[in-house]
A tleap script that builds the chain and sets N, CA, C and O, in Angstrom:
source leaprc.protein.ff14SB
mol = sequence {
  NMET LEU TYR GLN ASP ALA ASN THR LEU LEU
  VAL LEU THR ALA LEU THR PRO ARG ARG ASP
  GLY PRO ARG SER VAL GLN ARG LEU ASP VAL
  ARG ASP GLY ARG ILE LEU TRP SER LYS PRO
  ALA GLY ALA TYR GLU PHE GLU GLN ALA VAL
  ARG THR THR ASP GLY PHE ALA LEU HIE TYR
  ARG GLY GLY PRO ASP TYR VAL HIE GLY ILE
  VAL LEU LEU THR ASP ASP GLY HIE ASP ILE
  HIE ASP PHE GLN ARG LYS ARG LEU CGLU
}
set mol.1.N position { 92.658 122.988 93.666 }
set mol.1.CA position { 92.729 121.626 94.302 }
set mol.1.C position { 91.339 121.022 94.108 }
set mol.1.O position { 90.305 121.657 94.316 }
set mol.2.N position { 91.384 119.722 93.685 }
set mol.2.CA position { 90.041 118.980 93.565 }
set mol.2.C position { 89.808 118.096 94.680 }
set mol.2.O position { 88.644 117.891 95.024 }
set mol.3.N position { 90.748 117.557 95.277 }
set mol.3.CA position { 90.579 116.602 96.457 }
set mol.3.C position { 91.894 116.526 97.324 }
set mol.3.O position { 93.010 116.549 96.805 }
set mol.4.N position { 91.699 116.443 98.571 }
set mol.4.CA position { 92.839 116.312 99.557 }
set mol.4.C position { 92.463 115.464 100.745 }
set mol.4.O position { 91.358 115.631 101.260 }
set mol.5.N position { 93.291 114.580 101.210 }
set mol.5.CA position { 93.228 113.813 102.445 }
set mol.5.C position { 94.651 113.556 102.889 }
set mol.5.O position { 95.586 113.980 102.211 }
set mol.6.N position { 94.835 112.908 103.952 }
set mol.6.CA position { 96.173 112.710 104.566 }
set mol.6.C position { 97.097 112.000 103.460 }
set mol.6.O position { 98.310 112.209 103.496 }
set mol.7.N position { 96.608 111.263 102.593 }
set mol.7.CA position { 97.487 110.498 101.656 }
set mol.7.C position { 97.358 110.865 100.214 }
set mol.7.O position { 98.086 110.339 99.373 }
set mol.8.N position { 96.459 111.745 99.907 }
set mol.8.CA position { 96.045 112.073 98.491 }
set mol.8.C position { 95.999 113.536 98.210 }
set mol.8.O position { 95.544 114.303 99.059 }
set mol.9.N position { 96.452 113.969 97.046 }
set mol.9.CA position { 96.275 115.396 96.653 }
set mol.9.C position { 96.002 115.304 95.152 }
set mol.9.O position { 96.853 114.834 94.397 }
set mol.10.N position { 94.745 115.778 94.685 }
set mol.10.CA position { 94.463 115.839 93.323 }
set mol.10.C position { 94.344 117.335 92.947 }
set mol.10.O position { 93.602 118.059 93.610 }
set mol.11.N position { 95.031 117.805 91.936 }
set mol.11.CA position { 95.062 119.237 91.626 }
set mol.11.C position { 94.752 119.330 90.113 }
set mol.11.O position { 94.929 118.375 89.357 }
set mol.12.N position { 94.266 120.569 89.700 }
set mol.12.CA position { 94.182 120.941 88.355 }
set mol.12.C position { 95.329 121.724 87.948 }
set mol.12.O position { 95.679 122.667 88.658 }
set mol.13.N position { 95.945 121.444 86.903 }
set mol.13.CA position { 97.077 122.097 86.406 }
set mol.13.C position { 96.926 122.790 85.041 }
set mol.13.O position { 96.638 122.141 84.035 }
set mol.14.N position { 97.119 124.072 85.024 }
set mol.14.CA position { 96.947 124.864 83.841 }
set mol.14.C position { 97.995 124.503 82.757 }
set mol.14.O position { 99.176 124.505 83.107 }
set mol.15.N position { 97.698 124.211 81.548 }
set mol.15.CA position { 98.523 123.911 80.521 }
set mol.15.C position { 98.974 125.119 79.697 }
set mol.15.O position { 99.954 125.031 78.957 }
set mol.16.N position { 98.308 126.179 79.814 }
set mol.16.CA position { 98.594 127.367 79.095 }
set mol.16.C position { 98.358 128.583 80.062 }
set mol.16.O position { 97.694 128.374 81.077 }
set mol.17.N position { 98.808 129.723 79.840 }
set mol.17.CA position { 98.613 130.877 80.782 }
set mol.17.C position { 97.130 131.384 80.575 }
set mol.17.O position { 96.698 132.205 81.384 }
set mol.18.N position { 96.388 130.981 79.625 }
set mol.18.CA position { 95.039 131.492 79.605 }
set mol.18.C position { 94.200 131.064 80.665 }
set mol.18.O position { 94.229 129.915 81.106 }
set mol.19.N position { 93.382 132.046 81.125 }
set mol.19.CA position { 92.480 131.740 82.311 }
set mol.19.C position { 91.388 130.680 81.994 }
set mol.19.O position { 90.948 129.947 82.879 }
set mol.20.N position { 90.964 130.623 80.702 }
set mol.20.CA position { 90.029 129.572 80.338 }
set mol.20.C position { 90.666 128.404 79.594 }
set mol.20.O position { 89.999 127.569 78.982 }
set mol.21.N position { 92.022 128.392 79.681 }
set mol.21.CA position { 92.627 127.327 78.934 }
set mol.21.C position { 92.484 125.951 79.520 }
set mol.21.O position { 91.907 125.780 80.593 }
set mol.22.N position { 93.032 124.920 78.789 }
set mol.22.CA position { 92.858 123.556 79.199 }
set mol.22.C position { 93.585 123.238 80.548 }
set mol.22.O position { 94.633 123.816 80.839 }
set mol.23.N position { 93.046 122.370 81.308 }
set mol.23.CA position { 93.592 121.922 82.555 }
set mol.23.C position { 93.704 120.340 82.654 }
set mol.23.O position { 92.763 119.618 82.322 }
set mol.24.N position { 94.769 119.903 83.075 }
set mol.24.CA position { 94.874 118.482 83.416 }
set mol.24.C position { 94.716 118.318 84.895 }
set mol.24.O position { 94.922 119.234 85.691 }
set mol.25.N position { 94.311 117.015 85.254 }
set mol.25.CA position { 94.265 116.607 86.617 }
set mol.25.C position { 95.468 115.773 86.987 }
set mol.25.O position { 95.792 114.803 86.302 }
set mol.26.N position { 96.183 116.172 88.150 }
set mol.26.CA position { 97.340 115.364 88.467 }
set mol.26.C position { 97.122 114.933 89.898 }
set mol.26.O position { 96.507 115.627 90.707 }
set mol.27.N position { 97.698 113.660 90.196 }
set mol.27.CA position { 97.669 113.111 91.471 }
set mol.27.C position { 99.198 113.430 91.981 }
set mol.27.O position { 100.161 113.148 91.267 }
set mol.28.N position { 99.339 114.007 93.201 }
set mol.28.CA position { 100.629 114.296 93.728 }
set mol.28.C position { 100.874 113.509 94.980 }
set mol.28.O position { 99.991 113.255 95.800 }
set mol.29.N position { 102.123 113.141 95.078 }
set mol.29.CA position { 102.600 112.344 96.297 }
set mol.29.C position { 102.649 113.405 97.442 }
set mol.29.O position { 103.385 114.388 97.347 }
set mol.30.N position { 101.888 113.195 98.477 }
set mol.30.CA position { 101.757 114.241 99.582 }
set mol.30.C position { 103.140 114.388 100.350 }
set mol.30.O position { 103.354 115.409 101.003 }
set mol.31.N position { 104.018 113.431 100.277 }
set mol.31.CA position { 105.256 113.536 101.048 }
set mol.31.C position { 106.278 114.280 100.326 }
set mol.31.O position { 107.058 114.967 100.986 }
set mol.32.N position { 106.384 114.232 98.982 }
set mol.32.CA position { 107.409 114.835 98.251 }
set mol.32.C position { 106.993 115.789 97.057 }
set mol.32.O position { 107.801 116.531 96.498 }
set mol.33.N position { 105.728 115.701 96.742 }
set mol.33.CA position { 105.181 116.545 95.665 }
set mol.33.C position { 105.387 115.952 94.328 }
set mol.33.O position { 105.080 116.613 93.336 }
set mol.34.N position { 105.897 114.725 94.209 }
set mol.34.CA position { 106.129 114.000 92.979 }
set mol.34.C position { 104.757 113.756 92.278 }
set mol.34.O position { 103.747 113.465 92.919 }
set mol.35.N position { 104.780 113.883 90.999 }
set mol.35.CA position { 103.547 113.531 90.203 }
set mol.35.C position { 103.471 112.072 90.127 }
set mol.35.O position { 104.396 111.409 89.658 }
set mol.36.N position { 102.322 111.525 90.605 }
set mol.36.CA position { 102.108 109.990 90.413 }
set mol.36.C position { 101.371 109.714 89.178 }
set mol.36.O position { 101.627 108.635 88.644 }
set mol.37.N position { 100.511 110.470 88.621 }
set mol.37.CA position { 99.856 110.349 87.383 }
set mol.37.C position { 99.267 111.612 86.985 }
set mol.37.O position { 99.108 112.507 87.815 }
set mol.38.N position { 98.904 111.756 85.671 }
set mol.38.CA position { 98.238 112.925 85.152 }
set mol.38.C position { 97.112 112.409 84.178 }
set mol.38.O position { 97.307 111.433 83.454 }
set mol.39.N position { 96.022 113.051 84.192 }
set mol.39.CA position { 94.889 112.791 83.215 }
set mol.39.C position { 94.938 113.979 82.209 }
set mol.39.O position { 94.783 115.148 82.562 }
set mol.40.N position { 95.147 113.619 81.041 }
set mol.40.CA position { 95.239 114.726 80.101 }
set mol.40.C position { 94.098 115.596 79.946 }
set mol.40.O position { 92.976 115.167 80.215 }
set mol.41.N position { 94.295 116.909 79.495 }
set mol.41.CA position { 93.284 117.842 79.400 }
set mol.41.C position { 92.358 117.394 78.242 }
set mol.41.O position { 92.748 116.685 77.315 }
set mol.42.N position { 91.166 117.843 78.369 }
set mol.42.CA position { 90.210 117.476 77.205 }
set mol.42.C position { 89.215 118.665 76.981 }
set mol.42.O position { 89.429 119.783 77.450 }
set mol.43.N position { 88.177 118.370 76.276 }
set mol.43.CA position { 87.255 119.512 76.065 }
set mol.43.C position { 86.418 119.878 77.304 }
set mol.43.O position { 85.663 120.849 77.277 }
set mol.44.N position { 86.555 119.094 78.394 }
set mol.44.CA position { 85.621 119.442 79.598 }
set mol.44.C position { 86.413 119.841 80.800 }
set mol.44.O position { 87.565 119.422 80.909 }
set mol.45.N position { 85.918 120.575 81.664 }
set mol.45.CA position { 86.526 121.107 82.875 }
set mol.45.C position { 86.092 120.296 84.092 }
set mol.45.O position { 84.915 120.202 84.440 }
set mol.46.N position { 87.106 119.722 84.711 }
set mol.46.CA position { 86.827 119.053 85.955 }
set mol.46.C position { 86.537 120.014 87.088 }
set mol.46.O position { 87.250 121.007 87.231 }
set mol.47.N position { 85.527 119.765 87.895 }
set mol.47.CA position { 84.977 120.624 88.888 }
set mol.47.C position { 85.167 120.115 90.332 }
set mol.47.O position { 85.420 120.887 91.257 }
set mol.48.N position { 85.042 118.849 90.477 }
set mol.48.CA position { 85.218 118.314 91.855 }
set mol.48.C position { 85.519 116.837 91.801 }
set mol.48.O position { 85.285 116.149 90.807 }
set mol.49.N position { 86.054 116.381 92.928 }
set mol.49.CA position { 86.350 114.885 92.993 }
set mol.49.C position { 86.011 114.396 94.313 }
set mol.49.O position { 86.045 115.149 95.287 }
set mol.50.N position { 85.668 113.112 94.404 }
set mol.50.CA position { 85.468 112.388 95.601 }
set mol.50.C position { 86.166 111.103 95.614 }
set mol.50.O position { 86.385 110.529 94.547 }
set mol.51.N position { 86.551 110.578 96.786 }
set mol.51.CA position { 87.262 109.226 96.869 }
set mol.51.C position { 86.247 108.263 96.788 }
set mol.51.O position { 85.172 108.474 97.350 }
set mol.52.N position { 86.487 107.056 96.051 }
set mol.52.CA position { 85.611 105.935 95.868 }
set mol.52.C position { 86.451 104.770 96.530 }
set mol.52.O position { 87.603 104.951 96.925 }
set mol.53.N position { 85.785 103.553 96.621 }
set mol.53.CA position { 86.498 102.420 96.961 }
set mol.53.C position { 87.619 101.938 95.974 }
set mol.53.O position { 88.628 101.357 96.374 }
set mol.54.N position { 87.380 102.208 94.719 }
set mol.54.CA position { 88.281 101.811 93.658 }
set mol.54.C position { 89.275 102.968 93.331 }
set mol.54.O position { 90.302 102.711 92.702 }
set mol.55.N position { 89.006 104.169 93.722 }
set mol.55.CA position { 89.847 105.341 93.404 }
set mol.55.C position { 89.237 106.579 93.584 }
set mol.55.O position { 89.113 107.067 94.707 }
set mol.56.N position { 88.777 107.224 92.393 }
set mol.56.CA position { 88.183 108.527 92.406 }
set mol.56.C position { 87.090 108.781 91.546 }
set mol.56.O position { 87.114 108.194 90.464 }
set mol.57.N position { 86.073 109.579 91.807 }
set mol.57.CA position { 85.018 109.961 90.925 }
set mol.57.C position { 85.252 111.587 90.590 }
set mol.57.O position { 85.267 112.439 91.478 }
set mol.58.N position { 85.411 111.843 89.340 }
set mol.58.CA position { 85.670 113.276 88.955 }
set mol.58.C position { 84.431 113.761 88.214 }
set mol.58.O position { 84.000 113.150 87.236 }
set mol.59.N position { 83.870 114.850 88.682 }
set mol.59.CA position { 82.790 115.445 87.966 }
set mol.59.C position { 83.276 116.492 87.027 }
set mol.59.O position { 84.145 117.294 87.370 }
set mol.60.N position { 82.685 116.498 85.751 }
set mol.60.CA position { 83.068 117.510 84.694 }
set mol.60.C position { 81.885 118.102 84.050 }
set mol.60.O position { 80.759 117.626 84.194 }
set mol.61.N position { 82.146 119.147 83.335 }
set mol.61.CA position { 81.153 119.815 82.566 }
set mol.61.C position { 81.826 120.630 81.503 }
set mol.61.O position { 83.027 120.894 81.544 }
set mol.62.N position { 80.983 121.036 80.511 }
set mol.62.CA position { 81.503 121.994 79.472 }
set mol.62.C position { 81.377 121.482 78.096 }
set mol.62.O position { 80.680 120.491 77.878 }
set mol.63.N position { 82.008 122.096 77.152 }
set mol.63.CA position { 81.963 121.673 75.740 }
set mol.63.C position { 80.653 121.930 75.096 }
set mol.63.O position { 79.744 122.477 75.722 }
set mol.64.N position { 80.530 121.550 73.858 }
set mol.64.CA position { 79.292 121.739 73.096 }
set mol.64.C position { 78.164 120.856 73.710 }
set mol.64.O position { 78.491 119.935 74.458 }
set mol.65.N position { 76.945 121.075 73.451 }
set mol.65.CA position { 75.747 120.418 73.871 }
set mol.65.C position { 75.613 120.260 75.410 }
set mol.65.O position { 74.962 119.333 75.892 }
set mol.66.N position { 76.224 121.155 76.138 }
set mol.66.CA position { 76.092 121.137 77.602 }
set mol.66.C position { 76.508 119.755 78.200 }
set mol.66.O position { 75.830 119.256 79.098 }
set mol.67.N position { 77.465 119.221 77.777 }
set mol.67.CA position { 77.926 117.832 78.293 }
set mol.67.C position { 78.369 118.019 79.802 }
set mol.67.O position { 79.030 118.976 80.205 }
set mol.68.N position { 77.940 117.029 80.534 }
set mol.68.CA position { 78.438 116.873 81.900 }
set mol.68.C position { 78.448 115.408 82.280 }
set mol.68.O position { 77.794 114.599 81.623 }
set mol.69.N position { 79.174 115.049 83.322 }
set mol.69.CA position { 79.248 113.717 83.706 }
set mol.69.C position { 80.250 113.417 84.786 }
set mol.69.O position { 80.841 114.317 85.382 }
set mol.70.N position { 80.435 112.112 85.035 }
set mol.70.CA position { 81.482 111.705 86.042 }
set mol.70.C position { 82.298 110.636 85.409 }
set mol.70.O position { 81.788 109.712 84.775 }
set mol.71.N position { 83.623 110.786 85.600 }
set mol.71.CA position { 84.519 109.712 85.197 }
set mol.71.C position { 85.048 109.112 86.385 }
set mol.71.O position { 85.463 109.807 87.313 }
set mol.72.N position { 85.057 107.714 86.412 }
set mol.72.CA position { 85.607 106.916 87.494 }
set mol.72.C position { 87.086 106.552 87.206 }
set mol.72.O position { 87.397 106.063 86.120 }
set mol.73.N position { 87.963 106.781 88.144 }
set mol.73.CA position { 89.384 106.425 87.858 }
set mol.73.C position { 89.756 105.468 88.988 }
set mol.73.O position { 89.146 105.476 90.057 }
set mol.74.N position { 90.824 104.600 88.712 }
set mol.74.CA position { 91.476 103.737 89.647 }
set mol.74.C position { 92.434 104.674 90.463 }
set mol.74.O position { 92.640 105.829 90.090 }
set mol.75.N position { 93.017 104.139 91.595 }
set mol.75.CA position { 93.991 104.839 92.302 }
set mol.75.C position { 95.242 105.250 91.408 }
set mol.75.O position { 95.900 106.254 91.677 }
set mol.76.N position { 95.506 104.503 90.436 }
set mol.76.CA position { 96.709 104.804 89.651 }
set mol.76.C position { 96.296 105.675 88.385 }
set mol.76.O position { 97.111 105.866 87.482 }
set mol.77.N position { 95.057 106.179 88.345 }
set mol.77.CA position { 94.683 107.108 87.263 }
set mol.77.C position { 94.115 106.619 86.009 }
set mol.77.O position { 93.881 107.394 85.081 }
set mol.78.N position { 93.862 105.239 85.935 }
set mol.78.CA position { 93.222 104.615 84.848 }
set mol.78.C position { 91.693 104.753 84.783 }
set mol.78.O position { 90.995 104.595 85.785 }
set mol.79.N position { 91.234 105.030 83.669 }
set mol.79.CA position { 89.710 105.113 83.522 }
set mol.79.C position { 89.003 103.769 83.756 }
set mol.79.O position { 89.344 102.738 83.176 }
set mol.80.N position { 88.074 103.838 84.571 }
set mol.80.CA position { 87.110 102.660 84.820 }
set mol.80.C position { 85.852 102.841 83.864 }
set mol.80.O position { 85.483 101.967 83.079 }
set mol.81.N position { 85.255 104.045 84.016 }
set mol.81.CA position { 84.012 104.243 83.300 }
set mol.81.C position { 83.740 105.745 83.270 }
set mol.81.O position { 84.107 106.473 84.192 }
set mol.82.N position { 83.067 106.213 82.154 }
set mol.82.CA position { 82.693 107.585 81.978 }
set mol.82.C position { 81.184 107.590 81.826 }
set mol.82.O position { 80.632 107.034 80.876 }
set mol.83.N position { 80.490 108.273 82.846 }
set mol.83.CA position { 79.020 108.445 82.815 }
set mol.83.C position { 78.813 109.801 82.343 }
set mol.83.O position { 78.944 110.774 83.086 }
set mol.84.N position { 78.462 109.886 81.006 }
set mol.84.CA position { 78.320 111.202 80.321 }
set mol.84.C position { 76.945 111.332 79.910 }
set mol.84.O position { 76.288 110.412 79.424 }
set mol.85.N position { 76.464 112.688 80.151 }
set mol.85.CA position { 75.113 113.032 79.663 }
set mol.85.C position { 75.290 114.342 78.809 }
set mol.85.O position { 76.242 115.113 78.933 }
set mol.86.N position { 74.302 114.482 77.973 }
set mol.86.CA position { 74.207 115.701 77.185 }
set mol.86.C position { 72.960 116.421 77.486 }
set mol.86.O position { 72.137 115.923 78.253 }
set mol.87.N position { 72.773 117.565 76.927 }
set mol.87.CA position { 71.675 118.540 77.262 }
set mol.87.C position { 70.322 117.797 77.242 }
set mol.87.O position { 69.553 117.936 78.193 }
set mol.88.N position { 70.007 117.018 76.198 }
set mol.88.CA position { 68.599 116.531 76.099 }
set mol.88.C position { 68.560 115.011 76.504 }
set mol.88.O position { 67.590 114.333 76.164 }
set mol.89.N position { 69.530 114.499 77.178 }
set mol.89.CA position { 69.428 113.188 77.636 }
set mol.89.C position { 68.881 113.096 79.006 }
set mol.89.O position { 68.735 111.997 79.540 }
savepdb mol mol.pdb
quit
């Protein structure tokens, strides 16, 4: 689970049975468990999320070059901006 409040649930979903396999982020409807949106798995692992006025900020890291950053999403899961940094930046 990445984030939870009375109206929101963001979870990491494993796409394969591998412990270190790719994971997508999903927003679930807290009333019935229906998937509202999914963010596809990528090269990076999402670690935590916070609520923002426009939606969510998800922190990620991993991949080559020690990449890390924060992606901003709208309430309906669309990317607003990706603040990405690499090892030497």
